ROPA-566412 format. One record per residue (C-alpha): residue number from 0; residue in one letter; chain; x, y, z. Coordinates in steps of 0.001 Angstrom, whole numbers, plus 524288, in hexadecimal, padded with zeros to 5 digits. Example, Ala and Ser with C-alpha at 12.3 -4.5 7.8 and 13.67 -1.06 7.14 Angstrom:
BEGIN
<zator><pos>0</pos><code>a</code><unit>A</unit><px>8300C</px><py>7EE6C</py><pz>81E78</pz></zator>
<zator><pos>1</pos><code>s</code><unit>A</unit><px>83566</px><py>7FBDC</py><pz>81BE4</pz></zator>
***
This chain:
BEGIN
<zator><pos>0</pos><code>x</code><unit>A</unit><px>68BCB</px><py>2CDDE</py><pz>C93FB</pz></zator>
<zator><pos>1</pos><code>x</code><unit>A</unit><px>68DCD</px><py>2C22A</py><pz>C8B1C</pz></zator>
<zator><pos>2</pos><code>x</code><unit>A</unit><px>69174</px><py>2BA20</py><pz>C96ED</pz></zator>
<zator><pos>3</pos><code>x</code><unit>A</unit><px>684C1</px><py>2BDBE</py><pz>C9D9C</pz></zator>
<zator><pos>4</pos><code>x</code><unit>A</unit><px>67CE6</px><py>2BA1B</py><pz>C918D</pz></zator>
<zator><pos>5</pos><code>x</code><unit>A</unit><px>6840E</px><py>2AD15</py><pz>C90C8</pz></zator>
<zator><pos>6</pos><code>x</code><unit>A</unit><px>6811A</px><py>2AA35</py><pz>C9F07</pz></zator>
<zator><pos>7</pos><code>x</code><unit>A</unit><px>672CC</px><py>2AD5C</py><pz>C9D05</pz></zator>
<zator><pos>8</pos><code>x</code><unit>A</unit><px>67219</px><py>2A4BF</py><pz>C9118</pz></zator>
<zator><pos>9</pos><code>x</code><unit>A</unit><px>67881</px><py>29973</py><pz>C985E</pz></zator>
<zator><pos>10</pos><code>x</code><unit>A</unit><px>66F4F</px><py>29B68</py><pz>CA3C9</pz></zator>
<zator><pos>11</pos><code>x</code><unit>A</unit><px>66396</px><py>29ABD</py><pz>C9AAD</pz></zator>
<zator><pos>12</pos><code>x</code><unit>A</unit><px>668FA</px><py>28E98</py><pz>C9411</pz></zator>
<zator><pos>13</pos><code>x</code><unit>A</unit><px>66B2B</px><py>287C4</py><pz>CA11A</pz></zator>
<zator><pos>14</pos><code>x</code><unit>A</unit><px>65D9B</px><py>28BBA</py><pz>CA5B2</pz></zator>
<zator><pos>15</pos><code>x</code><unit>A</unit><px>65739</px><py>2869F</py><pz>C9954</pz></zator>
<zator><pos>16</pos><code>x</code><unit>A</unit><px>65EE9</px><py>279F3</py><pz>C9A05</pz></zator>
<zator><pos>17</pos><code>x</code><unit>A</unit><px>65B52</px><py>2784D</py><pz>CA858</pz></zator>
<zator><pos>18</pos><code>x</code><unit>A</unit><px>64CE5</px><py>27A9B</py><pz>CA5BB</pz></zator>
<zator><pos>19</pos><code>x</code><unit>A</unit><px>64D65</px><py>2713E</py><pz>C9A25</pz></zator>
<zator><pos>20</pos><code>x</code><unit>A</unit><px>653E7</px><py>2669C</py><pz>CA22A</pz></zator>
<zator><pos>21</pos><code>x</code><unit>A</unit><px>64A33</px><py>26825</py><pz>CAD52</pz></zator>
<zator><pos>22</pos><code>x</code><unit>A</unit><px>63EE0</px><py>26754</py><pz>CA3C1</pz></zator>
<zator><pos>23</pos><code>x</code><unit>A</unit><px>644E0</px><py>25B74</py><pz>C9D06</pz></zator>
<zator><pos>24</pos><code>x</code><unit>A</unit><px>646FC</px><py>2549E</py><pz>CAA14</pz></zator>
<zator><pos>25</pos><code>x</code><unit>A</unit><px>63947</px><py>25751</py><pz>CAF04</pz></zator>
<zator><pos>26</pos><code>x</code><unit>A</unit><px>632B3</px><py>2539C</py><pz>CA252</pz></zator>
<zator><pos>27</pos><code>x</code><unit>A</unit><px>63B13</px><py>247E8</py><pz>C9EAB</pz></zator>
<zator><pos>28</pos><code>x</code><unit>A</unit><px>643A2</px><py>24281</py><pz>CA97C</pz></zator>
<zator><pos>29</pos><code>x</code><unit>A</unit><px>63C6F</px><py>24593</py><pz>CB616</pz></zator>
<zator><pos>30</pos><code>x</code><unit>A</unit><px>6328B</px><py>23AAE</py><pz>CB43B</pz></zator>
<zator><pos>31</pos><code>x</code><unit>A</unit><px>63D73</px><py>230E8</py><pz>CB219</pz></zator>
<zator><pos>32</pos><code>x</code><unit>A</unit><px>6466B</px><py>2359D</py><pz>CBCF2</pz></zator>
<zator><pos>33</pos><code>x</code><unit>A</unit><px>63CE1</px><py>23996</py><pz>CC7BD</pz></zator>
<zator><pos>34</pos><code>x</code><unit>A</unit><px>631B2</px><py>22FEF</py><pz>CC576</pz></zator>
<zator><pos>35</pos><code>x</code><unit>A</unit><px>62F0C</px><py>22182</py><pz>CC474</pz></zator>
<zator><pos>36</pos><code>x</code><unit>A</unit><px>6244F</px><py>21A43</py><pz>CBCEB</pz></zator>
<zator><pos>37</pos><code>x</code><unit>A</unit><px>61A14</px><py>21572</py><pz>CC68D</pz></zator>
<zator><pos>38</pos><code>x</code><unit>A</unit><px>60DB9</px><py>20D49</py><pz>CC4BA</pz></zator>
<zator><pos>39</pos><code>x</code><unit>A</unit><px>60153</px><py>214C9</py><pz>CC82F</pz></zator>
<zator><pos>40</pos><code>x</code><unit>A</unit><px>5F2CD</px><py>21225</py><pz>CC70F</pz></zator>
<zator><pos>41</pos><code>x</code><unit>A</unit><px>5EAD6</px><py>21A67</py><pz>CBDAE</pz></zator>
<zator><pos>42</pos><code>x</code><unit>A</unit><px>5DD9C</px><py>21A2A</py><pz>CC474</pz></zator>
<zator><pos>43</pos><code>x</code><unit>A</unit><px>5D7AA</px><py>216B3</py><pz>CD199</pz></zator>
<zator><pos>44</pos><code>x</code><unit>A</unit><px>5D7C6</px><py>2081F</py><pz>CD441</pz></zator>
<zator><pos>45</pos><code>x</code><unit>A</unit><px>5D0B9</px><py>20164</py><pz>CDF8F</pz></zator>
<zator><pos>46</pos><code>x</code><unit>A</unit><px>5D66E</px><py>1F5D0</py><pz>CE70D</pz></zator>
<zator><pos>47</pos><code>x</code><unit>A</unit><px>5D68E</px><py>1E87C</py><pz>CE042</pz></zator>
<zator><pos>48</pos><code>x</code><unit>A</unit><px>5D788</px><py>1EE95</py><pz>CD2B1</pz></zator>
<zator><pos>49</pos><code>x</code><unit>A</unit><px>5DFC5</px><py>1E7C7</py><pz>CC867</pz></zator>
<zator><pos>50</pos><code>x</code><unit>A</unit><px>5EA69</px><py>1F0D2</py><pz>CC359</pz></zator>
<zator><pos>51</pos><code>x</code><unit>A</unit><px>5EB60</px><py>1F163</py><pz>CB498</pz></zator>
<zator><pos>52</pos><code>x</code><unit>A</unit><px>5F40E</px><py>1F91E</py><pz>CAB7C</pz></zator>
<zator><pos>53</pos><code>x</code><unit>A</unit><px>5E8E6</px><py>20276</py><pz>CA884</pz></zator>
<zator><pos>54</pos><code>x</code><unit>A</unit><px>5E856</px><py>2061E</py><pz>CB6FB</pz></zator>
<zator><pos>55</pos><code>x</code><unit>A</unit><px>5F6CD</px><py>20955</py><pz>CB80C</pz></zator>
<zator><pos>56</pos><code>x</code><unit>A</unit><px>600F0</px><py>212CF</py><pz>CB30B</pz></zator>
<zator><pos>57</pos><code>x</code><unit>A</unit><px>60F78</px><py>2154D</py><pz>CB43C</pz></zator>
<zator><pos>58</pos><code>x</code><unit>A</unit><px>612AE</px><py>2233A</py><pz>CB834</pz></zator>
<zator><pos>59</pos><code>x</code><unit>A</unit><px>61F57</px><py>229F9</py><pz>CBBCC</pz></zator>
<zator><pos>60</pos><code>x</code><unit>A</unit><px>61EC8</px><py>22DFF</py><pz>CCA0D</pz></zator>
<zator><pos>61</pos><code>x</code><unit>A</unit><px>62883</px><py>2368C</py><pz>CD130</pz></zator>
<zator><pos>62</pos><code>x</code><unit>A</unit><px>6310A</px><py>22F01</py><pz>CDA9E</pz></zator>
<zator><pos>63</pos><code>x</code><unit>A</unit><px>62BF6</px><py>23678</py><pz>CE665</pz></zator>
<zator><pos>64</pos><code>x</code><unit>A</unit><px>61DF3</px><py>232C1</py><pz>CE2B4</pz></zator>
<zator><pos>65</pos><code>x</code><unit>A</unit><px>62044</px><py>22442</py><pz>CE0AB</pz></zator>
<zator><pos>66</pos><code>x</code><unit>A</unit><px>619C2</px><py>21B60</py><pz>CEAAE</pz></zator>
<zator><pos>67</pos><code>x</code><unit>A</unit><px>6230A</px><py>21166</py><pz>CF06E</pz></zator>
<zator><pos>68</pos><code>x</code><unit>A</unit><px>62179</px><py>2045B</py><pz>CE99F</pz></zator>
<zator><pos>69</pos><code>x</code><unit>A</unit><px>6199E</px><py>209C3</py><pz>CDE25</pz></zator>
<zator><pos>70</pos><code>x</code><unit>A</unit><px>61983</px><py>200DE</py><pz>CD23D</pz></zator>
<zator><pos>71</pos><code>x</code><unit>A</unit><px>6213C</px><py>2050D</py><pz>CC64B</pz></zator>
<zator><pos>72</pos><code>x</code><unit>A</unit><px>61DB8</px><py>1F987</py><pz>CBD81</pz></zator>
<zator><pos>73</pos><code>x</code><unit>A</unit><px>60FAD</px><py>1F94F</py><pz>CB8F6</pz></zator>
<zator><pos>74</pos><code>x</code><unit>A</unit><px>61073</px><py>1EABD</py><pz>CB5BC</pz></zator>
<zator><pos>75</pos><code>x</code><unit>A</unit><px>6125A</px><py>1E7C9</py><pz>CC434</pz></zator>
<zator><pos>76</pos><code>x</code><unit>A</unit><px>6052B</px><py>1EE0D</py><pz>CC71A</pz></zator>
<zator><pos>77</pos><code>x</code><unit>A</unit><px>5FC79</px><py>1E9A4</py><pz>CBBE0</pz></zator>
<zator><pos>78</pos><code>x</code><unit>A</unit><px>5F3D3</px><py>1DE49</py><pz>CBFE4</pz></zator>
<zator><pos>79</pos><code>x</code><unit>A</unit><px>5F4DA</px><py>1E10A</py><pz>CCE75</pz></zator>
<zator><pos>80</pos><code>x</code><unit>A</unit><px>5E969</px><py>1E4C1</py><pz>CD720</pz></zator>
<zator><pos>81</pos><code>x</code><unit>A</unit><px>5E802</px><py>1F125</py><pz>CDF2E</pz></zator>
<zator><pos>82</pos><code>x</code><unit>A</unit><px>5E742</px><py>1EF4C</py><pz>CEDE3</pz></zator>
<zator><pos>83</pos><code>x</code><unit>A</unit><px>5E2F8</px><py>1FD28</py><pz>CF0E3</pz></zator>
<zator><pos>84</pos><code>x</code><unit>A</unit><px>5DC8F</px><py>208F3</py><pz>CEA83</pz></zator>
<zator><pos>85</pos><code>x</code><unit>A</unit><px>5E57F</px><py>20F40</py><pz>CE063</pz></zator>
<zator><pos>86</pos><code>x</code><unit>A</unit><px>5E3B9</px><py>21D2D</py><pz>CDBA2</pz></zator>
<zator><pos>87</pos><code>x</code><unit>A</unit><px>5E7D0</px><py>2236C</py><pz>CCE98</pz></zator>
<zator><pos>88</pos><code>x</code><unit>A</unit><px>5F68B</px><py>22590</py><pz>CCD3B</pz></zator>
<zator><pos>89</pos><code>x</code><unit>A</unit><px>5F930</px><py>21D51</py><pz>CD94F</pz></zator>
<zator><pos>90</pos><code>x</code><unit>A</unit><px>605EF</px><py>215D2</py><pz>CD942</pz></zator>
<zator><pos>91</pos><code>x</code><unit>A</unit><px>60517</px><py>20720</py><pz>CDB44</pz></zator>
<zator><pos>92</pos><code>x</code><unit>A</unit><px>60CA1</px><py>1FFDD</py><pz>CE5BC</pz></zator>
<zator><pos>93</pos><code>x</code><unit>A</unit><px>60CA7</px><py>1F18A</py><pz>CE9C1</pz></zator>
<zator><pos>94</pos><code>x</code><unit>A</unit><px>60374</px><py>1F41F</py><pz>CF52C</pz></zator>
<zator><pos>95</pos><code>x</code><unit>A</unit><px>5F8F5</px><py>1F928</py><pz>CEBE9</pz></zator>
<zator><pos>96</pos><code>x</code><unit>A</unit><px>5F81F</px><py>1ED3F</py><pz>CE307</pz></zator>
<zator><pos>97</pos><code>x</code><unit>A</unit><px>5F819</px><py>1DE95</py><pz>CE41E</pz></zator>
<zator><pos>98</pos><code>x</code><unit>A</unit><px>5F6B3</px><py>1D24E</py><pz>CDC19</pz></zator>
<zator><pos>99</pos><code>x</code><unit>A</unit><px>5E93A</px><py>1D0CF</py><pz>CD63B</pz></zator>
<zator><pos>100</pos><code>x</code><unit>A</unit><px>5E013</px><py>1CAAA</py><pz>CE00E</pz></zator>
<zator><pos>101</pos><code>x</code><unit>A</unit><px>5D2CE</px><py>1CC29</py><pz>CD9C3</pz></zator>
<zator><pos>102</pos><code>x</code><unit>A</unit><px>5D054</px><py>1C49C</py><pz>CCD4D</pz></zator>
<zator><pos>103</pos><code>x</code><unit>A</unit><px>5C61B</px><py>1C85D</py><pz>CC35D</pz></zator>
<zator><pos>104</pos><code>x</code><unit>A</unit><px>5B8A2</px><py>1C61C</py><pz>CC92B</pz></zator>
<zator><pos>105</pos><code>x</code><unit>A</unit><px>5BD82</px><py>1C64F</py><pz>CD724</pz></zator>
<zator><pos>106</pos><code>x</code><unit>A</unit><px>5BBCE</px><py>1D048</py><pz>CE1F0</pz></zator>
<zator><pos>107</pos><code>x</code><unit>A</unit><px>5C2C5</px><py>1D382</py><pz>CEEA2</pz></zator>
<zator><pos>108</pos><code>x</code><unit>A</unit><px>5BA3D</px><py>1D0D7</py><pz>CFA90</pz></zator>
<zator><pos>109</pos><code>x</code><unit>A</unit><px>5BC49</px><py>1CF20</py><pz>D091F</pz></zator>
<zator><pos>110</pos><code>x</code><unit>A</unit><px>5B71F</px><py>1C22C</py><pz>D0E0B</pz></zator>
<zator><pos>111</pos><code>x</code><unit>A</unit><px>5AE86</px><py>1C483</py><pz>D1A0F</pz></zator>
<zator><pos>112</pos><code>x</code><unit>A</unit><px>5B4D9</px><py>1BEB2</py><pz>D2624</pz></zator>
<zator><pos>113</pos><code>x</code><unit>A</unit><px>5A7F8</px><py>1B825</py><pz>D29A4</pz></zator>
<zator><pos>114</pos><code>x</code><unit>A</unit><px>5A923</px><py>1AFF6</py><pz>D1D4C</pz></zator>
<zator><pos>115</pos><code>x</code><unit>A</unit><px>5B66C</px><py>1AA54</py><pz>D20A6</pz></zator>
<zator><pos>116</pos><code>x</code><unit>A</unit><px>5B846</px><py>19E9C</py><pz>D298A</pz></zator>
<zator><pos>117</pos><code>x</code><unit>A</unit><px>5C71C</px><py>19E4F</py><pz>D2871</pz></zator>
<zator><pos>118</pos><code>x</code><unit>A</unit><px>5D284</px><py>1A2B6</py><pz>D200E</pz></zator>
<zator><pos>119</pos><code>x</code><unit>A</unit><px>5E14D</px><py>1A0AE</py><pz>D20A7</pz></zator>
<zator><pos>120</pos><code>x</code><unit>A</unit><px>5E865</px><py>1AB95</py><pz>D27D6</pz></zator>
<zator><pos>121</pos><code>x</code><unit>A</unit><px>5F351</px><py>1A97C</py><pz>D1DFF</pz></zator>
<zator><pos>122</pos><code>x</code><unit>A</unit><px>5EB08</px><py>1AFAD</py><pz>D134C</pz></zator>
<zator><pos>123</pos><code>x</code><unit>A</unit><px>5F169</px><py>1BAA5</py><pz>D0BC4</pz></zator>
<zator><pos>124</pos><code>x</code><unit>A</unit><px>5EDDF</px><py>1C3C8</py><pz>D00B1</pz></zator>
<zator><pos>125</pos><code>x</code><unit>A</unit><px>5ED11</px><py>1BD3A</py><pz>CF32B</pz></zator>
<zator><pos>126</pos><code>x</code><unit>A</unit><px>5EB2B</px><py>1AF97</py><pz>CF8D7</pz></zator>
<zator><pos>127</pos><code>x</code><unit>A</unit><px>5E1D3</px><py>1A6B5</py><pz>CF16B</pz></zator>
<zator><pos>128</pos><code>x</code><unit>A</unit><px>5D741</px><py>1A15B</py><pz>CFA4B</pz></zator>
<zator><pos>129</pos><code>x</code><unit>A</unit><px>5CACC</px><py>19956</py><pz>CFA3D</pz></zator>
<zator><pos>130</pos><code>x</code><unit>A</unit><px>5BE9B</px><py>19A53</py><pz>D02A1</pz></zator>
<zator><pos>131</pos><code>x</code><unit>A</unit><px>5B85F</px><py>18DD8</py><pz>D07AA</pz></zator>
<zator><pos>132</pos><code>x</code><unit>A</unit><px>5AA38</px><py>18FD2</py><pz>D0BDA</pz></zator>
<zator><pos>133</pos><code>x</code><unit>A</unit><px>5A791</px><py>1889A</py><pz>D1876</pz></zator>
<zator><pos>134</pos><code>x</code><unit>A</unit><px>5A0AE</px><py>18A55</py><pz>D2556</pz></zator>
<zator><pos>135</pos><code>x</code><unit>A</unit><px>5A532</px><py>18EA4</py><pz>D32A3</pz></zator>
<zator><pos>136</pos><code>x</code><unit>A</unit><px>5A7A6</px><py>182D0</py><pz>D3B65</pz></zator>
<zator><pos>137</pos><code>x</code><unit>A</unit><px>59EFB</px><py>189B6</py><pz>D454C</pz></zator>
<zator><pos>138</pos><code>x</code><unit>A</unit><px>593CE</px><py>187D7</py><pz>D3BDD</pz></zator>
<zator><pos>139</pos><code>x</code><unit>A</unit><px>59694</px><py>179CB</py><pz>D3812</pz></zator>
<zator><pos>140</pos><code>x</code><unit>A</unit><px>58808</px><py>1767B</py><pz>D37E2</pz></zator>
<zator><pos>141</pos><code>x</code><unit>A</unit><px>58750</px><py>17C94</py><pz>D2A50</pz></zator>
<zator><pos>142</pos><code>x</code><unit>A</unit><px>5900E</px><py>171F4</py><pz>D24D6</pz></zator>
<zator><pos>143</pos><code>x</code><unit>A</unit><px>584BB</px><py>16AEC</py><pz>D1E8C</pz></zator>
<zator><pos>144</pos><code>x</code><unit>A</unit><px>580F4</px><py>17731</py><pz>D1719</pz></zator>
<zator><pos>145</pos><code>x</code><unit>A</unit><px>58EB2</px><py>178AC</py><pz>D11A6</pz></zator>
<zator><pos>146</pos><code>x</code><unit>A</unit><px>5906B</px><py>16A5D</py><pz>D0E4D</pz></zator>
<zator><pos>147</pos><code>x</code><unit>A</unit><px>586C2</px><py>16C0C</py><pz>D032B</pz></zator>
<zator><pos>148</pos><code>x</code><unit>A</unit><px>590F2</px><py>1737E</py><pz>CFB5D</pz></zator>
<zator><pos>149</pos><code>x</code><unit>A</unit><px>59C7D</px><py>16AD7</py><pz>CFF06</pz></zator>
<zator><pos>150</pos><code>x</code><unit>A</unit><px>5A3FE</px><py>163E7</py><pz>CF426</pz></zator>
<zator><pos>151</pos><code>x</code><unit>A</unit><px>5A66C</px><py>15546</py><pz>CF491</pz></zator>
<zator><pos>152</pos><code>x</code><unit>A</unit><px>5B4AC</px><py>15792</py><pz>CF829</pz></zator>
<zator><pos>153</pos><code>x</code><unit>A</unit><px>5B5F1</px><py>163DF</py><pz>D006D</pz></zator>
<zator><pos>154</pos><code>x</code><unit>A</unit><px>5C382</px><py>168C1</py><pz>D0429</pz></zator>
<zator><pos>155</pos><code>x</code><unit>A</unit><px>5C958</px><py>16463</py><pz>D10F1</pz></zator>
<zator><pos>156</pos><code>x</code><unit>A</unit><px>5C752</px><py>16D32</py><pz>D1C9C</pz></zator>
<zator><pos>157</pos><code>x</code><unit>A</unit><px>5D604</px><py>16D01</py><pz>D1EB9</pz></zator>
<zator><pos>158</pos><code>x</code><unit>A</unit><px>5D7D1</px><py>17408</py><pz>D11C7</pz></zator>
<zator><pos>159</pos><code>x</code><unit>A</unit><px>5D173</px><py>18038</py><pz>D172E</pz></zator>
<zator><pos>160</pos><code>x</code><unit>A</unit><px>5D862</px><py>17FE4</py><pz>D2451</pz></zator>
<zator><pos>161</pos><code>x</code><unit>A</unit><px>5CB7B</px><py>18012</py><pz>D2BB0</pz></zator>
<zator><pos>162</pos><code>x</code><unit>A</unit><px>5C626</px><py>17513</py><pz>D341A</pz></zator>
<zator><pos>163</pos><code>x</code><unit>A</unit><px>5B909</px><py>173FD</py><pz>D2D49</pz></zator>
<zator><pos>164</pos><code>x</code><unit>A</unit><px>5B19C</px><py>167C9</py><pz>D2930</pz></zator>
<zator><pos>165</pos><code>x</code><unit>A</unit><px>5B463</px><py>1646D</py><pz>D1B14</pz></zator>
<zator><pos>166</pos><code>x</code><unit>A</unit><px>5A608</px><py>16419</py><pz>D17A4</pz></zator>
<zator><pos>167</pos><code>x</code><unit>A</unit><px>5A45F</px><py>172B1</py><pz>D1A06</pz></zator>
<zator><pos>168</pos><code>x</code><unit>A</unit><px>5AEA2</px><py>1770A</py><pz>D1023</pz></zator>
<zator><pos>169</pos><code>x</code><unit>A</unit><px>5A8C0</px><py>179CE</py><pz>D02DC</pz></zator>
<zator><pos>170</pos><code>x</code><unit>A</unit><px>5B1CA</px><py>1783D</py><pz>CF74B</pz></zator>
<zator><pos>171</pos><code>x</code><unit>A</unit><px>5A75B</px><py>17B56</py><pz>CED35</pz></zator>
<zator><pos>172</pos><code>x</code><unit>A</unit><px>5A560</px><py>188E6</py><pz>CF2E8</pz></zator>
<zator><pos>173</pos><code>x</code><unit>A</unit><px>5B3BF</px><py>18BD8</py><pz>CF51C</pz></zator>
<zator><pos>174</pos><code>x</code><unit>A</unit><px>5B78F</px><py>19985</py><pz>CF08B</pz></zator>
<zator><pos>175</pos><code>x</code><unit>A</unit><px>5C485</px><py>19947</py><pz>CE93B</pz></zator>
<zator><pos>176</pos><code>x</code><unit>A</unit><px>5CD77</px><py>1A27A</py><pz>CE1B6</pz></zator>
<zator><pos>177</pos><code>x</code><unit>A</unit><px>5CCEF</px><py>1ACF9</py><pz>CEC33</pz></zator>
<zator><pos>178</pos><code>x</code><unit>A</unit><px>5D87C</px><py>1B629</py><pz>CEE73</pz></zator>
<zator><pos>179</pos><code>x</code><unit>A</unit><px>5DB78</px><py>1BCE3</py><pz>CFB46</pz></zator>
<zator><pos>180</pos><code>x</code><unit>A</unit><px>5DB5B</px><py>1CB69</py><pz>CF858</pz></zator>
<zator><pos>181</pos><code>x</code><unit>A</unit><px>5DDED</px><py>1CFDE</py><pz>D0643</pz></zator>
<zator><pos>182</pos><code>x</code><unit>A</unit><px>5DF8E</px><py>1C8BF</py><pz>D1330</pz></zator>
<zator><pos>183</pos><code>x</code><unit>A</unit><px>5DE75</px><py>1D2A0</py><pz>D1E30</pz></zator>
<zator><pos>184</pos><code>x</code><unit>A</unit><px>5DE62</px><py>1D32F</py><pz>D2CE2</pz></zator>
<zator><pos>185</pos><code>x</code><unit>A</unit><px>5D39E</px><py>1D965</py><pz>D34FF</pz></zator>
<zator><pos>186</pos><code>x</code><unit>A</unit><px>5D9B9</px><py>1E6D6</py><pz>D32BA</pz></zator>
<zator><pos>187</pos><code>x</code><unit>A</unit><px>5D94B</px><py>1E52A</py><pz>D23D8</pz></zator>
<zator><pos>188</pos><code>x</code><unit>A</unit><px>5E80F</px><py>1E398</py><pz>D22E6</pz></zator>
<zator><pos>189</pos><code>x</code><unit>A</unit><px>5ED3C</px><py>1D9D8</py><pz>D18F5</pz></zator>
<zator><pos>190</pos><code>x</code><unit>A</unit><px>5F227</px><py>1CD3C</py><pz>D1F06</pz></zator>
<zator><pos>191</pos><code>x</code><unit>A</unit><px>60014</px><py>1CAED</py><pz>D1A74</pz></zator>
<zator><pos>192</pos><code>x</code><unit>A</unit><px>60B63</px><py>1C225</py><pz>D1E02</pz></zator>
<zator><pos>193</pos><code>x</code><unit>A</unit><px>61229</px><py>1C644</py><pz>D2A7A</pz></zator>
<zator><pos>194</pos><code>x</code><unit>A</unit><px>61F56</px><py>1CCC2</py><pz>D28A3</pz></zator>
<zator><pos>195</pos><code>x</code><unit>A</unit><px>62452</px><py>1C659</py><pz>D351B</pz></zator>
<zator><pos>196</pos><code>x</code><unit>A</unit><px>62D24</px><py>1BAE4</py><pz>D31D6</pz></zator>
<zator><pos>197</pos><code>x</code><unit>A</unit><px>62AFF</px><py>1B0A0</py><pz>D3C50</pz></zator>
<zator><pos>198</pos><code>x</code><unit>A</unit><px>62DD2</px><py>1A4E5</py><pz>D33C3</pz></zator>
<zator><pos>199</pos><code>x</code><unit>A</unit><px>61F9B</px><py>1A1A6</py><pz>D30F3</pz></zator>
<zator><pos>200</pos><code>x</code><unit>A</unit><px>61979</px><py>1A1D9</py><pz>D2372</pz></zator>
<zator><pos>201</pos><code>x</code><unit>A</unit><px>61564</px><py>1AFC4</py><pz>D1F8A</pz></zator>
<zator><pos>202</pos><code>x</code><unit>A</unit><px>6075A</px><py>1ABAA</py><pz>D1D44</pz></zator>
<zator><pos>203</pos><code>x</code><unit>A</unit><px>60621</px><py>1A653</py><pz>D2B00</pz></zator>
<zator><pos>204</pos><code>x</code><unit>A</unit><px>609A6</px><py>1B329</py><pz>D317D</pz></zator>
<zator><pos>205</pos><code>x</code><unit>A</unit><px>601E3</px><py>1BECB</py><pz>D2C7E</pz></zator>
<zator><pos>206</pos><code>x</code><unit>A</unit><px>60303</px><py>1CCFF</py><pz>D307E</pz></zator>
<zator><pos>207</pos><code>x</code><unit>A</unit><px>5F4DB</px><py>1CC8D</py><pz>D3548</pz></zator>
<zator><pos>208</pos><code>x</code><unit>A</unit><px>5E93B</px><py>1C35C</py><pz>D369F</pz></zator>
<zator><pos>209</pos><code>x</code><unit>A</unit><px>5E063</px><py>1C2C7</py><pz>D2AC3</pz></zator>
<zator><pos>210</pos><code>x</code><unit>A</unit><px>5D1CB</px><py>1C479</py><pz>D2C75</pz></zator>
<zator><pos>211</pos><code>x</code><unit>A</unit><px>5CCA9</px><py>1CAB6</py><pz>D1FFB</pz></zator>
<zator><pos>212</pos><code>x</code><unit>A</unit><px>5CD2A</px><py>1C43C</py><pz>D12B9</pz></zator>
<zator><pos>213</pos><code>x</code><unit>A</unit><px>5CB1D</px><py>1CB29</py><pz>D05B0</pz></zator>
<zator><pos>214</pos><code>x</code><unit>A</unit><px>5CB39</px><py>1C2F4</py><pz>CF965</pz></zator>
<zator><pos>215</pos><code>x</code><unit>A</unit><px>5CA1D</px><py>1C3B8</py><pz>CEAAC</pz></zator>
<zator><pos>216</pos><code>x</code><unit>A</unit><px>5BE91</px><py>1BB2B</py><pz>CE736</pz></zator>
<zator><pos>217</pos><code>x</code><unit>A</unit><px>5B523</px><py>1B93B</py><pz>CDC02</pz></zator>
<zator><pos>218</pos><code>x</code><unit>A</unit><px>5A7B1</px><py>1BF3B</py><pz>CDD7E</pz></zator>
<zator><pos>219</pos><code>x</code><unit>A</unit><px>5A0D1</px><py>1B227</py><pz>CDBD0</pz></zator>
<zator><pos>220</pos><code>x</code><unit>A</unit><px>5A973</px><py>1ABCA</py><pz>CE614</pz></zator>
<zator><pos>221</pos><code>x</code><unit>A</unit><px>5A6F1</px><py>1B6CB</py><pz>CEFA5</pz></zator>
<zator><pos>222</pos><code>x</code><unit>A</unit><px>59860</px><py>1B586</py><pz>CED26</pz></zator>
<zator><pos>223</pos><code>x</code><unit>A</unit><px>59988</px><py>1A6FB</py><pz>CF016</pz></zator>
<zator><pos>224</pos><code>x</code><unit>A</unit><px>5A0B4</px><py>1AA05</py><pz>CFCCB</pz></zator>
<zator><pos>225</pos><code>x</code><unit>A</unit><px>59639</px><py>1B3D3</py><pz>D0078</pz></zator>
<zator><pos>226</pos><code>x</code><unit>A</unit><px>58B5A</px><py>1AA04</py><pz>CFE41</pz></zator>
<zator><pos>227</pos><code>x</code><unit>A</unit><px>5926B</px><py>19F81</py><pz>D0614</pz></zator>
<zator><pos>228</pos><code>x</code><unit>A</unit><px>59522</px><py>1A917</py><pz>D1132</pz></zator>
<zator><pos>229</pos><code>x</code><unit>A</unit><px>586BE</px><py>1ACB1</py><pz>D118E</pz></zator>
<zator><pos>230</pos><code>x</code><unit>A</unit><px>5839A</px><py>19E3D</py><pz>D134F</pz></zator>
<zator><pos>231</pos><code>x</code><unit>A</unit><px>58C93</px><py>19D69</py><pz>D1F0F</pz></zator>
<zator><pos>232</pos><code>x</code><unit>A</unit><px>598F1</px><py>19857</py><pz>D18BC</pz></zator>
<zator><pos>233</pos><code>x</code><unit>A</unit><px>5A663</px><py>19D0C</py><pz>D1CAD</pz></zator>
<zator><pos>234</pos><code>x</code><unit>A</unit><px>5B31C</px><py>19BC9</py><pz>D1540</pz></zator>
<zator><pos>235</pos><code>x</code><unit>A</unit><px>5C012</px><py>19579</py><pz>D1801</pz></zator>
<zator><pos>236</pos><code>x</code><unit>A</unit><px>5CACB</px><py>19CAA</py><pz>D10AA</pz></zator>
<zator><pos>237</pos><code>x</code><unit>A</unit><px>5D618</px><py>1948B</py><pz>D0B91</pz></zator>
<zator><pos>238</pos><code>x</code><unit>A</unit><px>5E12D</px><py>19589</py><pz>D01CF</pz></zator>
<zator><pos>239</pos><code>x</code><unit>A</unit><px>5DE58</px><py>191BC</py><pz>CF3D5</pz></zator>
***
């Protein structure tokens, strides 16, 4: 009889200890053993939004729920710009953020193809570019109208890689401090360096042919471009 009582007591002790250990593990150790701190956004954030500390949090996420490549260091994310729509509690990966493109007072716009006379096919995202207002050689008769805004020492036509008369390039109306936000092909795919190694410079061999140009530009500069385009000007895009 005493032996039976002893066995029951030991069974109860083991059961209590087991329950206590399970509770202790779940309440104290589970988060440290089965999770990892991951950077997440707190609220919805549209594309081209600057990430600040107030927008972010570090939360422990179970290993099976962690997105591959998710950031674990909040300092690596602060100051970057979203490239896509982010929803609350969403984990952040490199494909969802980028270096800041848009400065204060700027906006992201696509330059209409009808405005552009030429641009380098070696353009890539984050390049700094300038826009030279000029006229299409097919409409050279308008040269006299443009010459009224020409400076005394306009840039050489060779500097813009276009065979245009020097007198039709206007330095005073040149649009500067413009950043390429996106350079896309006709299917809206980003133009990037080709991964095929044929010995040529990466910039000279892209994965597709660029045709659409989106830039970060000041509102006043874009208004100036709009007014010039309405007067018949087109733009030569060059590196700054």
